[in-house]
Legacy VTK file of the C-alpha trace (Angstrom):
# vtk DataFile Version 3.0
C-alpha trace
ASCII
DATASET POLYDATA
POINTS 460 float
-86.178 -85.393 -109.488
-86.216 -85.373 -113.393
-85.545 -88.776 -113.781
-89.194 -89.359 -112.373
-91.354 -91.113 -115.365
-94.275 -89.098 -116.218
-97.726 -89.956 -117.363
-98.286 -88.977 -120.967
-101.801 -87.218 -121.385
-100.923 -85.519 -124.712
-102.582 -88.368 -126.774
-105.983 -88.060 -126.519
-107.454 -91.663 -127.047
-110.430 -92.116 -129.772
-113.007 -93.049 -126.980
-111.963 -90.156 -125.341
-113.175 -87.933 -128.123
-116.343 -89.624 -128.685
-117.534 -89.381 -125.352
-116.245 -85.405 -125.695
-118.392 -85.486 -129.122
-121.623 -86.297 -127.104
-121.225 -84.588 -124.253
-121.119 -81.848 -126.717
-124.085 -82.452 -128.691
-126.458 -82.805 -125.157
-124.909 -80.185 -123.265
-125.100 -77.371 -126.106
-127.725 -74.621 -125.239
-129.498 -72.768 -127.814
-128.081 -69.062 -127.261
-131.704 -67.622 -127.830
-132.792 -69.323 -124.952
-130.565 -66.524 -122.779
-132.737 -63.426 -124.452
-135.892 -65.592 -123.992
-135.753 -66.156 -120.727
-133.920 -62.959 -119.857
-130.645 -64.329 -118.349
-128.066 -61.968 -117.470
-125.275 -64.355 -118.676
-122.306 -63.412 -116.634
-123.944 -61.611 -114.169
-123.986 -58.566 -116.824
-127.408 -57.119 -118.590
-127.341 -56.584 -122.398
-125.637 -52.895 -121.862
-122.890 -54.428 -119.729
-124.058 -53.385 -116.184
-123.054 -55.838 -113.537
-126.315 -57.458 -111.741
-126.367 -56.089 -108.001
-125.627 -59.098 -105.877
-124.059 -57.623 -102.770
-122.563 -54.688 -100.920
-119.580 -53.591 -99.689
-117.548 -50.699 -98.185
-113.953 -52.303 -99.587
-113.838 -50.261 -102.909
-115.868 -48.441 -105.400
-115.217 -48.053 -109.387
-116.817 -44.975 -111.186
-116.993 -44.667 -114.695
-120.814 -42.951 -115.232
-122.968 -40.452 -114.019
-126.784 -39.388 -114.198
-127.054 -36.304 -115.595
-130.625 -35.008 -116.537
-131.624 -38.259 -115.323
-129.654 -40.222 -118.089
-126.607 -42.404 -117.743
-123.526 -40.671 -119.147
-119.590 -41.968 -119.387
-117.066 -39.961 -117.257
-113.304 -40.456 -116.694
-112.720 -43.692 -114.722
-112.067 -43.469 -110.736
-111.228 -46.167 -108.250
-111.933 -45.427 -104.701
-110.081 -47.880 -101.873
-112.582 -47.646 -98.958
-113.573 -44.258 -99.951
-110.446 -42.408 -100.804
-109.436 -41.798 -104.860
-106.378 -44.118 -105.945
-105.004 -40.835 -107.180
-104.929 -39.354 -104.012
-103.551 -42.185 -102.173
-100.502 -42.559 -104.799
-99.722 -39.224 -104.533
-99.667 -39.299 -100.753
-97.163 -41.851 -100.354
-95.231 -41.057 -103.951
-94.828 -37.400 -102.623
-93.369 -38.313 -99.196
-91.293 -41.051 -101.122
-92.349 -43.597 -99.200
-93.196 -47.325 -100.719
-97.140 -47.394 -100.545
-98.416 -51.121 -100.301
-98.428 -52.211 -96.789
-99.881 -48.932 -96.043
-102.745 -49.800 -98.433
-103.085 -53.653 -97.417
-103.625 -51.846 -93.862
-106.189 -49.766 -95.362
-108.116 -52.263 -97.516
-108.081 -54.866 -94.359
-108.245 -52.422 -91.308
-110.577 -49.844 -92.801
-108.690 -46.843 -91.927
-105.585 -45.063 -92.823
-102.797 -45.983 -90.271
-100.997 -43.436 -88.303
-97.023 -43.525 -88.565
-96.739 -45.909 -85.419
-99.530 -47.747 -86.711
-97.990 -48.401 -89.980
-94.353 -49.255 -88.567
-96.172 -52.016 -86.170
-98.085 -53.399 -89.463
-94.718 -53.708 -91.226
-93.212 -55.248 -88.329
-96.370 -57.706 -87.786
-95.784 -58.846 -91.772
-91.675 -59.064 -91.624
-92.434 -61.516 -88.926
-94.706 -63.556 -91.191
-91.677 -63.921 -93.565
-90.961 -67.104 -92.550
-91.968 -70.569 -93.893
-92.498 -73.432 -91.931
-89.194 -75.606 -91.610
-88.314 -77.429 -94.609
-91.565 -76.233 -96.817
-88.931 -74.988 -99.415
-87.203 -78.698 -99.816
-90.737 -80.680 -99.364
-92.953 -78.696 -101.264
-91.992 -76.030 -103.367
-88.730 -77.992 -104.641
-90.618 -81.364 -105.104
-92.585 -81.688 -108.341
-92.332 -77.957 -109.549
-94.790 -77.129 -112.032
-94.432 -75.122 -115.540
-97.292 -72.610 -114.435
-96.860 -70.592 -110.917
-100.032 -69.951 -110.388
-100.497 -73.710 -109.790
-97.495 -73.648 -107.496
-99.093 -70.945 -105.742
-102.350 -72.675 -105.025
-100.882 -75.737 -103.971
-98.549 -74.181 -101.538
-101.775 -72.496 -100.312
-103.422 -75.647 -99.578
-100.115 -77.276 -98.431
-99.883 -74.334 -95.480
-103.356 -75.661 -94.439
-101.688 -78.873 -92.985
-98.675 -76.756 -91.063
-101.483 -74.646 -89.122
-102.759 -75.687 -85.993
-105.959 -73.680 -86.383
-106.517 -74.077 -89.959
-110.529 -74.392 -89.556
-110.651 -71.701 -86.782
-112.686 -69.115 -88.684
-112.913 -66.794 -85.616
-112.411 -63.295 -86.926
-108.419 -62.736 -85.075
-107.347 -66.053 -86.290
-108.416 -65.302 -90.067
-107.085 -61.701 -90.076
-103.770 -63.528 -89.101
-104.441 -66.315 -91.679
-104.484 -63.679 -94.219
-101.549 -61.479 -92.923
-99.406 -64.742 -92.993
-100.596 -65.631 -96.417
-100.465 -61.782 -97.686
-96.525 -61.732 -96.179
-95.481 -65.287 -97.524
-96.965 -64.852 -101.389
-93.968 -63.207 -102.427
-91.934 -66.078 -101.474
-94.068 -68.687 -102.795
-94.346 -67.420 -106.525
-90.807 -66.295 -106.474
-89.392 -69.149 -104.770
-91.430 -71.550 -107.427
-90.173 -70.072 -110.206
-86.532 -70.294 -109.200
-87.231 -73.937 -108.652
-88.978 -74.289 -112.519
-85.684 -72.528 -113.759
-83.939 -74.981 -112.028
-85.294 -78.144 -112.712
-87.215 -77.296 -116.058
-84.404 -75.308 -117.433
-81.372 -76.639 -116.016
-80.360 -73.046 -114.545
-78.787 -72.023 -111.496
-81.047 -72.466 -108.044
-81.051 -69.006 -106.131
-83.016 -69.042 -103.233
-82.845 -65.776 -101.091
-83.851 -64.804 -97.739
-86.504 -61.952 -97.151
-85.356 -58.982 -95.381
-87.264 -57.479 -92.529
-86.405 -53.675 -93.266
-87.517 -54.321 -97.301
-90.847 -53.166 -98.295
-92.754 -56.221 -100.452
-91.512 -54.808 -103.749
-88.301 -54.478 -102.616
-88.212 -57.942 -101.023
-89.643 -59.409 -104.578
-86.801 -57.930 -106.750
-84.248 -59.000 -103.877
-85.973 -62.653 -103.972
-85.587 -63.116 -107.717
-82.814 -61.560 -109.175
-79.386 -63.437 -108.207
-77.408 -60.370 -107.552
-80.535 -58.623 -105.287
-79.913 -55.704 -106.825
-82.289 -53.311 -108.074
-82.713 -49.372 -108.448
-85.029 -47.241 -106.380
-86.783 -46.563 -109.308
-87.727 -49.816 -110.108
-88.848 -50.824 -106.368
-91.066 -47.545 -106.656
-92.468 -48.753 -110.045
-93.165 -52.063 -108.641
-94.588 -51.049 -105.331
-97.053 -48.788 -107.235
-98.500 -51.763 -109.492
-98.691 -53.747 -106.502
-101.295 -50.865 -105.277
-102.774 -50.257 -108.440
-103.700 -54.139 -108.810
-104.579 -54.372 -104.934
-108.308 -54.300 -105.157
-110.846 -53.414 -107.653
-114.364 -53.831 -106.348
-116.430 -57.112 -105.071
-117.773 -57.881 -109.060
-114.459 -58.963 -110.463
-114.495 -62.819 -111.057
-111.804 -63.583 -108.243
-113.216 -61.474 -105.513
-116.920 -62.717 -106.720
-115.043 -66.045 -106.028
-113.828 -64.926 -102.667
-117.481 -64.221 -101.440
-118.760 -67.091 -102.716
-116.314 -69.318 -100.984
-116.277 -67.710 -98.128
-120.186 -67.822 -97.902
-119.917 -71.603 -97.471
-118.210 -70.838 -94.161
-115.009 -73.203 -95.449
-111.415 -72.387 -94.133
-109.461 -69.135 -95.618
-106.622 -71.595 -97.390
-109.473 -73.022 -98.918
-110.845 -69.382 -99.849
-107.709 -68.248 -101.549
-107.009 -70.988 -103.549
-110.096 -70.935 -105.745
-109.576 -66.949 -105.904
-105.901 -67.996 -107.201
-108.025 -70.910 -109.720
-110.261 -67.902 -110.937
-107.222 -65.049 -111.612
-105.440 -67.709 -113.168
-108.032 -67.908 -116.388
-106.460 -65.630 -119.364
-109.666 -63.834 -119.312
-108.903 -62.448 -116.103
-105.237 -62.362 -114.918
-103.157 -63.216 -117.609
-104.466 -60.162 -120.009
-100.893 -58.314 -119.582
-99.125 -61.379 -120.767
-100.844 -60.941 -123.837
-99.991 -57.117 -124.116
-96.542 -57.987 -124.375
-96.671 -60.901 -127.077
-99.153 -58.542 -129.081
-96.303 -55.719 -129.193
-93.343 -58.434 -129.652
-95.283 -59.212 -132.764
-95.783 -55.527 -133.549
-92.554 -54.587 -133.282
-91.353 -57.501 -135.907
-94.440 -56.538 -138.482
-94.247 -52.753 -138.077
-91.186 -51.360 -140.310
-91.334 -47.766 -138.828
-92.692 -47.525 -135.411
-93.302 -44.142 -135.840
-95.589 -44.286 -138.663
-99.170 -43.710 -137.535
-100.855 -45.305 -140.691
-98.409 -48.019 -140.434
-99.800 -49.211 -137.008
-103.285 -48.363 -137.747
-103.197 -50.738 -140.327
-101.486 -53.823 -137.869
-104.375 -52.361 -135.812
-107.307 -53.091 -137.990
-105.748 -56.578 -139.406
-105.876 -57.389 -135.453
-109.444 -56.293 -135.312
-110.126 -58.032 -138.334
-108.352 -61.504 -137.282
-105.710 -61.530 -139.738
-102.804 -60.829 -137.175
-101.395 -61.825 -134.202
-103.120 -64.733 -132.639
-106.299 -63.790 -134.767
-108.569 -63.342 -131.773
-110.303 -59.898 -132.973
-108.919 -58.510 -130.395
-106.182 -55.181 -129.609
-105.040 -56.576 -125.927
-105.247 -53.725 -123.481
-107.580 -51.653 -125.090
-111.161 -51.701 -123.346
-112.612 -52.404 -119.992
-115.810 -54.205 -118.700
-116.219 -51.279 -116.850
-114.286 -48.345 -117.574
-114.952 -46.571 -120.776
-113.509 -42.969 -121.343
-110.632 -44.067 -118.940
-108.669 -46.302 -116.443
-107.447 -44.367 -113.376
-105.331 -47.029 -113.091
-103.659 -47.122 -116.458
-103.219 -43.060 -116.374
-101.684 -43.231 -112.646
-99.225 -45.912 -114.051
-98.626 -44.294 -117.666
-97.340 -41.547 -115.637
-94.678 -43.309 -114.478
-94.013 -45.570 -117.745
-91.756 -42.586 -119.339
-89.323 -42.484 -116.382
-88.401 -46.268 -116.439
-88.182 -46.562 -119.971
-85.910 -43.544 -120.048
-83.827 -45.386 -117.129
-83.813 -48.631 -119.295
-82.887 -46.847 -122.916
-85.899 -48.017 -123.977
-87.715 -44.429 -124.879
-88.481 -45.643 -129.128
-90.705 -48.696 -127.023
-92.724 -46.173 -124.568
-93.283 -44.091 -128.062
-94.597 -46.827 -129.766
-96.730 -47.570 -126.818
-97.854 -44.034 -126.473
-98.801 -44.031 -130.139
-100.958 -46.972 -130.564
-102.850 -45.886 -126.611
-103.646 -43.046 -128.981
-104.871 -44.750 -132.208
-106.143 -47.993 -131.075
-109.405 -46.530 -129.850
-110.138 -44.409 -133.035
-108.968 -47.898 -135.183
-112.063 -49.649 -132.540
-114.732 -47.194 -133.162
-114.404 -47.448 -136.857
-114.109 -51.025 -136.999
-116.733 -52.187 -134.218
-120.234 -51.094 -132.763
-119.996 -50.593 -129.254
-122.198 -49.362 -126.378
-119.484 -47.228 -124.611
-115.629 -45.550 -125.807
-112.876 -47.404 -125.199
-109.662 -46.640 -123.572
-106.322 -48.418 -122.662
-106.935 -50.321 -119.496
-104.025 -51.425 -116.873
-102.786 -54.400 -118.582
-102.044 -52.014 -121.420
-99.062 -50.763 -119.383
-98.257 -53.285 -116.604
-96.815 -55.861 -118.978
-94.466 -53.369 -120.456
-93.711 -52.158 -116.889
-92.492 -55.771 -116.037
-90.837 -56.301 -118.932
-88.615 -53.443 -118.603
-87.906 -54.781 -114.987
-86.989 -58.284 -116.322
-89.527 -59.709 -114.580
-90.378 -63.959 -116.109
-93.748 -63.444 -117.935
-94.430 -66.738 -115.972
-94.724 -64.151 -112.798
-96.669 -61.828 -114.634
-100.106 -62.946 -112.971
-98.410 -64.026 -109.652
-97.501 -60.581 -109.199
-101.138 -59.852 -109.782
-101.591 -62.647 -107.222
-99.357 -61.026 -104.628
-101.244 -57.985 -105.181
-105.025 -58.714 -104.889
-104.688 -61.246 -101.923
-105.174 -57.597 -100.045
-108.262 -56.821 -101.681
-109.056 -60.677 -101.449
-108.365 -60.814 -97.585
-110.612 -57.603 -97.398
-113.750 -59.310 -99.033
-113.260 -62.525 -97.107
-113.381 -60.839 -93.955
-116.155 -58.533 -95.034
-118.302 -61.760 -95.605
-117.813 -63.389 -92.742
-118.531 -60.179 -90.560
-121.213 -59.620 -92.322
-122.382 -63.722 -92.504
-125.574 -63.911 -94.091
-127.176 -66.909 -96.403
-124.760 -69.201 -98.514
-124.548 -67.539 -101.981
-126.373 -69.429 -104.330
-127.794 -68.131 -107.542
-130.518 -69.729 -109.894
-129.955 -71.494 -112.883
-133.110 -72.479 -115.005
-133.134 -75.912 -116.520
-133.912 -76.149 -120.243
-134.043 -79.967 -120.960
-137.202 -81.449 -121.588
-138.210 -84.266 -119.335
-137.868 -88.099 -120.620
-139.019 -91.342 -119.629
-136.450 -93.828 -118.672
-135.292 -96.380 -120.975
-134.303 -99.710 -119.943
-130.420 -100.609 -120.490
-131.329 -103.291 -123.697
-133.875 -100.755 -125.340
-131.323 -97.916 -125.778
-129.740 -97.211 -129.043
-125.806 -95.587 -129.306
-125.915 -92.097 -130.504
LINES 1 461
460 0 1 2 3 4 5 6 7 8 9 10 11 12 13 14 15 16 17 18 19 20 21 22 23 24 25 26 27 28 29 30 31 32 33 34 35 36 37 38 39 40 41 42 43 44 45 46 47 48 49 50 51 52 53 54 55 56 57 58 59 60 61 62 63 64 65 66 67 68 69 70 71 72 73 74 75 76 77 78 79 80 81 82 83 84 85 86 87 88 89 90 91 92 93 94 95 96 97 98 99 100 101 102 103 104 105 106 107 108 109 110 111 112 113 114 115 116 117 118 119 120 121 122 123 124 125 126 127 128 129 130 131 132 133 134 135 136 137 138 139 140 141 142 143 144 145 146 147 148 149 150 151 152 153 154 155 156 157 158 159 160 161 162 163 164 165 166 167 168 169 170 171 172 173 174 175 176 177 178 179 180 181 182 183 184 185 186 187 188 189 190 191 192 193 194 195 196 197 198 199 200 201 202 203 204 205 206 207 208 209 210 211 212 213 214 215 216 217 218 219 220 221 222 223 224 225 226 227 228 229 230 231 232 233 234 235 236 237 238 239 240 241 242 243 244 245 246 247 248 249 250 251 252 253 254 255 256 257 258 259 260 261 262 263 264 265 266 267 268 269 270 271 272 273 274 275 276 277 278 279 280 281 282 283 284 285 286 287 288 289 290 291 292 293 294 295 296 297 298 299 300 301 302 303 304 305 306 307 308 309 310 311 312 313 314 315 316 317 318 319 320 321 322 323 324 325 326 327 328 329 330 331 332 333 334 335 336 337 338 339 340 341 342 343 344 345 346 347 348 349 350 351 352 353 354 355 356 357 358 359 360 361 362 363 364 365 366 367 368 369 370 371 372 373 374 375 376 377 378 379 380 381 382 383 384 385 386 387 388 389 390 391 392 393 394 395 396 397 398 399 400 401 402 403 404 405 406 407 408 409 410 411 412 413 414 415 416 417 418 419 420 421 422 423 424 425 426 427 428 429 430 431 432 433 434 435 436 437 438 439 440 441 442 443 444 445 446 447 448 449 450 451 452 453 454 455 456 457 458 459
């Protein structure tokens, strides 16, 4: 497999550069046009509020309240099917249960399951954790990708070919397809990573079979680690991460993509592949990787991790595009909706110290805690913002994954393993309330021109 000759696309021919430059000059729209025609770029108004494009009962995000007729920022809240995320987490955590499977049921079905319903649901998921015969050998092991999100997308689209009712969009069949994909995502992601490690890095190949009695979080660690070992705390915190990433309103990019593609009437595999393509984007699903990379750089540049002045100076350099990747961003700080606080970050942060203590990484946790406190102060002094800034869930999730020794290649796929629960709920909701195909309007600002014969055209 490694001996196959690959096409080298790394060298861009001069002709391609020329075509690109012509395209650039002909396709650049004056930013003032967006203001002139009152276009809400990114479907957000000038205050950052999302443009209302649909209705949902699946989840709700609250970051502000109306007080005396004015919008006032408040601590962020997240509700799954109307139930506060804090209550859901406290519920299964206090009973020392794994919660992700219960959350899948809640999001997809609409109610909290009874103990018997939850047991039956877990059995359904366990029964779907079997890939088609030879799928691992014929699909995952052949031409393994260096990006696990592409591996996931290819695997999902290929599973279409194994489904005799792939195009059947009747709700019972769609429910079956969603549950199968939810159950299979951990294998598709981890097996794809193992193939990548083996064929691209010449490491040993480990393919473990999922265990039906294990939770999704436990199975991820079981499949990934050569000896399949993990601690209870490791599995419970990974389970918590899956719960917190499972859903986040209908307006995020990949979920909105799910609604848009579902509205066209296409099949489930195409819908989920489209959502994966959206999540892969670094503006959406890859933020926690950047947080870890930023902190790795910080650990090298900041000599005393307890010196708050030195930390603040490092953060100021980030804002001024003088440090790390010179993007002007402090990764993990700020959110498109939350301002005062991200409830997911608060919940996860409460458990991070336990894991850092178990791993002997108290100093690293201390550095994260100081940055969480200092960064908003630095940002407020260095930038004009229309709302407050606080740590988002990516701030701590990357640290958690690194403490779990999860490879960075799987950070975004783990996000997908969780978020497919929300995507499935939203695609079912779109199908149940089927209306018109989603088709927003775009205003054309290209002046009309006369046709010019080919012999009269001049090269630009």
